[in-house]
N, C-alpha and C positions, 0 to 999 in steps of 0.2 A: 503494499502499501504506499501510494507516493503521497508524502503529509502537502506537498507543494500545489498538488492536484486538491487535493482534503480543502485546503485552506481557501484556494481558488472557489473553487465551491461553496466553502460558507462564508464568503463575503460575498455571496449571491444570495443568501439569505434576506429576509428581509429584518434589521434591529430589534425586533423582539425575537425572533426565532435564534441570531447570533446571542445574543445575550440570553436563552435556556442554556443553548448549548456551550457557553465560556462556563455557566455552574456546575452543567454536569461534569466537564473534565475538570473543575477546579472542586470540585467532591469524587471525585475518581485518584484525586492526590493526597488528598486527606483523609489518606487512614492512620485508624488509630496507631498507636507507638504506645507497647507496653511500659517495656523501658524509658523511653522517656516521660510519659506521665510518671513514673517513679522516682527518676530522676527530679522533675521540676515537684513534686510532695514533698518528696529529704531537704529540697532548698526554702521550701516558703517552712515547714517546719521549724529548720533552721533561723531566719527569719526572722519569725511570730517567738521564737526562744533567744535571738536576740533583745529584741523588744521589750519582751519579761523583764529579762535580764538591765535592762536599762542601758545594755551595752549602745543602743543607737535611741536617735531623735526621733522623733514625729514634727511633721513641721505643718502647719494649718494649711489649709487651702487658703484663704484668705490672703495669709502671707506669701504662699505662691506666688501669688495672682500680683499681690504688689511688688512680687520683686520681679518677677519678669517684663512688667509691665514700662514701655518704652526702651526695652531691649531692642524691638524689632525682629522679635522672638515668635513664629508663629508654632500655636501646639493646639494644645486641648482646648483652648479659653474662647 
């Protein structure tokens, strides 16, 4: 199967159909990986424990917004 032919045909689809195709392709790549899930669970536990032990400090959201205003940063806010 030639990917260039598939692309050429896909580009002939209506925008909504192309979007659906993108969604299907993306889902096919997003397979659960138990090893990665375990690594992230361990990392989350370490971070939570560090917070409980006072090894890290939280910063309130309004302070972060204040600190980033005027910095030309583009982000979540």
